[in-house]
Each structure stands twice: as structure tokens, then as C-alpha cells.
C-alpha positions, 0 to 999 in steps of 0.5 A: 939025970937032969934033962937040962944038965944032959941037953947041955953035955950033949951040945957041949959034945956036939961042939967039941966034935966039930971042932975036931973035925974042923981042926984035923981037915985044916991040919990034914989039908983035907976038905971038911966039906959039909962034916962040921955041920953034919957033925953038929947035927949028929955027933959021932955019927957025923965024925964017923961019916967024916973018917969013913965016907969016901966020895967017889969021884 
């Protein structure tokens, strides 16, 4: 696989994941916090963190 194509596909996926996290937070009335930015940087790890990280109150 061409490196440029791989990097482009990865960037598109990360942006899509970040849009998904932001949209989900908006539709459910949850606070997105920094999770869209984390998702942009880490991809699926950010999505998993958004759904499974339970902040202590």
C-alpha cells in the first residue's frame, strides 16, 4: 500500500470518528469535553475512551 494513501485514509477515519463522537454527545445531551480532540489524535482509542471512561465526580 502506498504510504500517502494510508496516511490519507487514516486521517479521514480519525476525522470521521471525531465527528461521530461530537454528534453522539450532541444528540444524547452529554458533555463531549476533550474527547473529539483525543479522537482526532488517537482514532479508535479516543472513541473507546469517550464511551468507557467514567470520570469520578
